[in-house]
N, C-alpha and C positions, 0 to 999 in steps of 0.2 A: 342265516337267511335274512333277506331284506324285509323290513317292516312295510306294512301297507298304511298309507296315509289315512288319517282319521277323516271319516266322511263329513263330520260336523265342520271341521276345518275347511274342507273342500267347499262345502255349501256357503260358508261365510266369505271365503276369499277367491275361489276360482270358478265357481259355477254360476251361470246365469240362465234365466228362463228364456226360451225362444219358442216361436211357433213351430210346430212339427212340420218339417219341410220334406215331404216324401221324395220329391225329385232329387234333392240334395242327398238324402239318405241313400237312395238307390244308386246315385252316381258314386258315392263313397264306397259302397259295397262292390260295385262293378270294378272300380280301380283296385280295390283290395284283391279281388280275385285275379286280376291281370298280373299283379305283383306276385301272387301266390304261384301262378303258372310259371313265372320266371324262376322263382325260388326252387320249385320242384324240378325244373329242367336243367338247372346248373349242376355241373359235375363238382362234387365235393372234394376238396383237398385243402391243404394248409393255406393256400393263397385265396381261396374263395369262401371258406367257411364263415368268416366274419361277416361278409356281405349277405350270405344266405340266411344266417341267424338274424341279422338286421332286417332282412326282408320279411322273415316270419314274424318278427316283433311288429313291424310296421303293418302287416296284414291284420294281426290281432288288434293292434291299437286302432286302426281304422274301423274294424268291425265293432270294437267297443265304443267308438265315436258314434257310429250308426245306432247302436243299442241305446246310448244315452239320448240321442236325438229322438228316439221313439217316445221317450218320456218328456220331451219338450225342454231339454237342457243341453247346454254346450259347456265344455270345460276348457280353461286356459292352461291346464296342467295335465300331462299324461298320467301322473300318479292318481289323479282323481278318477280317471276312467277305470283304473284297477280297483280303486276303493269302491266305486259304485257297483261294479260287477260283483265284488265280494259281499257288499252289504245286501244286495238283492239275491245273492245265491251263496249263502254261507256253506252249503254242502260242497262247493267247489273251492275250498280253502287251498288245497294243494296246488290247483291250477292257478289261482290268484297269486300265490307266492312264486310260482314258476314265471308268470308274466312279469312280476316285479324283478325277478332275477334277470330275465331277458332285458328289461329296461335298463338295469344297471350295466350290463354288458354293452348294450347299444350306446349308452351315454359315454362309457369309457372309450369305445371305438370312435365315436363322433368328436369328443372333446379332447381326448388324450392320445389318440392313435393306437390304443391298445388292441391287440388281436383277441378274438374270442377263441377259446381252446376247441380243437377238433373234437375232443372227447365230450364236451358239453353238448355239441350238436348230436353226436351219435347216441348219447345217453337219453336225450330228450326229444328227438325228432318226432317220434310217435305221439308224444304228449303235445307238441306244437300242433300237429294235425288234429288231435282230439279237441284241443281248446278251440281251434277254428270251427270245428263242427258244433261244439257246445254253443259258442256265441252266435253262430249262424242260426242254429235252432231256436235260441232265445229270441232273436230278431223275427224269425218266421212265426213263432208262436204269438208274438205281439201283434203282428200284422203280416199277412202274406206279401212277399215282394216278388 
């Protein structure tokens, strides 16, 4: 399983403090849900599965970006988004590691042209949806959007 980056390393190297920008956060969330609609509507097969999993990862990544923005921070590194989520919500360890696994697959697709296995999608699709709900609820609990 993929390791999750150390939050202290993130803070020192990749995180910067910013003003909480509600309009930016809401725009990020809106675009994430547009991408989610596309992922849900795409017929899954060997040709499309890599892009659908990539879309699910991007949705989660953008929601984690919005979650981090709620705390007045931005990250230059996707791994730090996962690290922050896990640091703040250690009970969601399994979900954090699944996000890290999705990130690895997404990077292999983007940088090496490697396909994502169809069985990874089928095994984890419900968990992708659960993670989206969890992060959306965390954002809502911080401040209604």
